[in-house]
ZAMARGU-4260 file (C-alpha; in steps of 0.2 Angstrom, whole numbers, plus 5000, padded with zeros to 4 digits):
<rodrens>
0) 5854/5616/5540 | 5842/5605/5549 | 5833/5609/5565 | 5832/5593/5576 | 5817/5599/5585
5) 5807/5600/5568 | 5808/5581/5567 | 5793/5582/5580 | 5778/5593/5574 | 5774/5606/5586
10) 5755/5606/5582 | 5745/5595/5594 | 5740/5578/5588 | 5721/5577/5587 | 5722/5560/5580
15) 5722/5552/5597 | 5705/5545/5603 | 5707/5553/5621 | 5709/5570/5613 | 5695/5568/5600
20) 5684/5562/5615 | 5689/5578/5625 | 5684/5589/5610 | 5667/5581/5608 | 5664/5582/5627
25) 5669/5600/5627 | 5657/5604/5612 | 5643/5595/5622 | 5647/5605/5638 | 5645/5621/5628
30) 5627/5616/5623 | 5623/5612/5641 | 5629/5629/5647 | 5619/5637/5634 | 5604/5627/5639
35) 5606/5631/5657 | 5609/5650/5655 | 5595/5660/5662 | 5593/5672/5648 | 5574/5672/5647
40) 5574/5666/5629 | 5564/5652/5621 | 5564/5637/5632 | 5575/5622/5628 | 5565/5606/5624
45) 5573/5589/5623 | 5572/5590/5604 | 5581/5607/5603 | 5594/5601/5616 | 5598/5585/5606
50) 5598/5594/5590 | 5611/5607/5596 | 5622/5593/5604 | 5622/5584/5588 | 5627/5599/5578
55) 5640/5604/5590 | 5648/5587/5591 | 5647/5585/5572 | 5656/5601/5569 | 5669/5597/5583
60) 5672/5580/5574 | 5674/5588/5557 | 5686/5601/5563 | 5696/5588/5573 | 5698/5576/5558
65) 5703/5590/5546 | 5716/5597/5559 | 5722/5580/5561 | 5726/5578/5543 | 5733/5596/5542
70) 5745/5593/5557 | 5761/5591/5546 | 5758/5607/5535 | 5753/5617/5550 | 5768/5612/5559
75) 5779/5619/5545 | 5772/5636/5549 | 5778/5647/5564 | 5768/5643/5579 | 5758/5660/5579
80) 5754/5658/5560 | 5750/5640/5562 | 5738/5643/5576 | 5729/5657/5566 | 5728/5645/5551
85) 5720/5632/5562 | 5707/5643/5569 | 5703/5650/5552 | 5701/5632/5546 | 5689/5628/5561
90) 5679/5644/5557 | 5677/5640/5539 | 5672/5622/5543 | 5659/5628/5556 | 5652/5641/5545
95) 5650/5629/5530 | 5643/5615/5541 | 5631/5627/5550 | 5626/5634/5533 | 5622/5617/5526
100) 5611/5613/5542 | 5602/5629/5540 | 5598/5626/5522 | 5592/5609/5526 | 5580/5616/5539
105) 5574/5630/5528 | 5569/5617/5514 | 5557/5610/5528 | 5550/5627/5532 | 5559/5629/5548
110) 5574/5638/5556 | 5586/5628/5567 | 5586/5633/5585 | 5574/5648/5580 | 5587/5660/5573
115) 5591/5667/5556 | 5605/5661/5544 | 5618/5674/5547 | 5616/5673/5566 | 5616/5654/5566
120) 5631/5652/5555 | 5642/5666/5562 | 5637/5661/5580 | 5642/5643/5576 | 5659/5648/5569
125) 5663/5659/5584 | 5658/5646/5597 | 5668/5633/5587 | 5684/5644/5586 | 5683/5647/5605
130) 5682/5629/5608 | 5696/5624/5597 | 5707/5638/5603 | 5705/5632/5621 | 5707/5614/5617
135) 5723/5618/5606 | 5731/5628/5620 | 5728/5615/5633 | 5735/5601/5621 | 5750/5612/5616
140) 5754/5615/5635 | 5752/5597/5639 | 5763/5592/5624 | 5777/5604/5630 | 5776/5598/5648
145) 5778/5580/5641 | 5792/5585/5630 | 5801/5594/5645 | 5799/5578/5656 | 5806/5568/5642
150) 5821/5581/5639 | 5825/5580/5658 | 5825/5561/5657 | 5837/5562/5642 | 5848/5574/5651
155) 5849/5563/5666 | 5853/5549/5655 | 5866/5559/5646 | 5874/5564/5663 | 5874/5546/5669
160) 5882/5541/5653 | 5895/5554/5655 | 5899/5548/5673 | 5903/5531/5668 | 5910/5532/5650
165) 5924/5520/5652 | 5935/5524/5636 | 5937/5543/5640 | 5940/5540/5658 | 5953/5526/5655
170) 5962/5535/5641 | 5963/5551/5652 | 5969/5541/5667 | 5982/5532/5657 | 5987/5549/5649
175) 5989/5557/5666 | 5999/5542/5673 | 6011/5544/5658 | 6013/5562/5662 | 6017/5561/5681
180) 6035/5558/5679 | 6038/5567/5662 | 6028/5583/5666 | 6020/5584/5683 | 6013/5601/5680
185) 6004/5596/5664 | 5998/5580/5673 | 5991/5591/5688 | 5982/5602/5676 | 5974/5587/5667
190) 5968/5580/5684 | 5960/5597/5688 | 5952/5598/5671 | 5945/5580/5672 | 5939/5584/5689
195) 5929/5599/5683 | 5922/5589/5669 | 5915/5575/5680 | 5909/5588/5692 | 5899/5596/5678
200) 5892/5579/5673 | 5886/5575/5690 | 5877/5592/5691 | 5869/5591/5674 | 5851/5596/5676
205) 5853/5604/5693 | 5853/5623/5693 | 5860/5634/5679 | 5877/5638/5672 | 5883/5654/5662
210) 5890/5657/5645 | 5908/5660/5653 | 5907/5643/5663 | 5901/5633/5648 | 5916/5640/5637
215) 5928/5636/5651 | 5921/5618/5653 | 5923/5616/5634 | 5941/5622/5634 | 5945/5610/5648
220) 5938/5596/5639 | 5948/5601/5623 | 5964/5603/5634 | 5963/5585/5639 | 5959/5579/5621
225) 5974/5589/5614 | 5985/5580/5626 | 5978/5563/5620 | 5978/5567/5601 | 5993/5579/5600
230) 5995/5589/5584 | 5980/5580/5576 | 5968/5591/5586 | 5969/5610/5584 | 5957/5622/5592
235) 5952/5639/5586 | 5941/5651/5596 | 5933/5665/5588 | 5925/5677/5601 | 5917/5693/5594
240) 5915/5705/5609 | 5905/5711/5617 | 5898/5694/5623 | 5885/5691/5637 | 5897/5681/5648
245) 5885/5680/5662 | 5870/5674/5652 | 5861/5660/5662 | 5862/5643/5652 | 5857/5626/5656
250) 5872/5615/5661 | 5881/5605/5648 | 5876/5615/5632 | 5892/5618/5623 | 5904/5604/5629
255) 5893/5590/5622 | 5894/5599/5605 | 5913/5600/5606 | 5914/5582/5611 | 5904/5577/5596
260) 5916/5587/5585 | 5931/5578/5592 | 5923/5560/5594 | 5914/5559/5577 | 5925/5571/5567
265) 5943/5575/5571 | 5947/5558/5580 | 5941/5548/5565 | 5952/5557/5552 | 5970/5551/5551
270) 5977/5569/5548 | 5965/5576/5562 | 5959/5594/5560 | 5953/5610/5568 | 5938/5612/5579
275) 5932/5630/5577 | 5921/5637/5591 | 5913/5654/5586 | 5903/5666/5597 | 5895/5682/5592
280) 5879/5692/5594 | 5868/5702/5583 | 5854/5714/5588 | 5843/5701/5597 | 5852/5685/5598
285) 5868/5675/5604 | 5876/5663/5592 | 5887/5648/5596 | 5894/5638/5581 | 5905/5622/5583
290) 5913/5617/5566 | 5924/5603/5562 | 5931/5592/5548 | 5921/5576/5547 | 5922/5560/5537
295) 5908/5556/5524 | 5893/5548/5532 | 5896/5529/5533 | 5881/5517/5536 | 5893/5507/5547
300) 5894/5522/5559 | 5876/5525/5559 | 5875/5522/5578 | 5888/5536/5581 | 5878/5548/5570
305) 5862/5544/5580 | 5872/5548/5596 | 5877/5565/5590 | 5859/5569/5585 | 5853/5563/5602
310) 5864/5575/5611 | 5858/5589/5599 | 5840/5585/5602 | 5842/5585/5621 | 5851/5602/5620
315) 5837/5609/5609 | 5823/5603/5620 | 5832/5610/5636 | 5835/5627/5627 | 5818/5628/5620
320) 5811/5626/5638 | 5823/5639/5645 | 5822/5652/5631 | 5806/5648/5622 | 5803/5644/5603
325) 5816/5657/5597 | 5830/5646/5604 | 5836/5635/5589 | 5849/5621/5587 | 5854/5618/5568
330) 5866/5606/5561 | 5872/5599/5545 | 5887/5593/5533 | 5894/5604/5520 | 5910/5602/5509
335) 5918/5589/5521 | 5914/5599/5537 | 5900/5597/5550 | 5893/5612/5559 | 5881/5614/5573
340) 5875/5631/5578 | 5865/5637/5593 | 5855/5653/5592 | 5848/5660/5609 | 5837/5676/5611
345) 5845/5689/5622 | 5829/5697/5628 | 5821/5681/5634
</rodrens>
């Protein structure tokens, strides 16, 4: 299955000119701090200062370019392993670059900055690692904040779309109008379910929900769709107790996945099908899986598939912000069925 969040690399993009300038400026700032430090050592001449600045900025530029090129493979690693690999690359580049500089100075009968080979190379590598670690952490936090802002904007757009979606509203109202005389009790239940759905859409992005509330909202949506589709839509709930029913969740996590299963799957098959919703836990995680029969991917329906993927990416972003990197949303087609699974840590 494919994780929608992996479409966007998590490793910070160092190919941007502002970030490259920030790294070069940070390297120069470190040299300024060293030059101003009152350590009683050999004084800093203008030549020594410019030489140190040139070395620091050259190493920063080399590391930035290399990490820029390695962004895609580093993003395929876990965040912890990828960060360690990036720092190891920075240390290796700095050690090798400082070694080359020291060797060039040695051929001229001098020592750069008045220090020996091992102190010069290891010190350059250590300072470079510190600079890169600080810069990567800052850029990573900045990227996550930007992603959260974008996810909030998408969630608000999804909520606005749910508020004004004409087809579902008109179909539901026509269905209720037809039930008023034939079965008033069912019509009343449909009105209440529809009211709860639109109330949840209006409150999307405001406060939190719970696992129990999300399941109830999904059941209400399916109840309305079953009235419309009749025997073409069957629903199978699989709940493996015990379940953390009071687990806090962002609003509208499960219902959009169920809606995708009906809209892009069952309703497009003449014979209909069964939407299966499974909930279970293991030692550390909660799992929610929505599975439904789905027609083959048709290029003429590409916009529908993009709509389903957009909802999953929005949910993945909001869950990642709420639960951290261990929250996952995976989805894929297999043997005529489409399945979307949400995995959430229970100890977050």
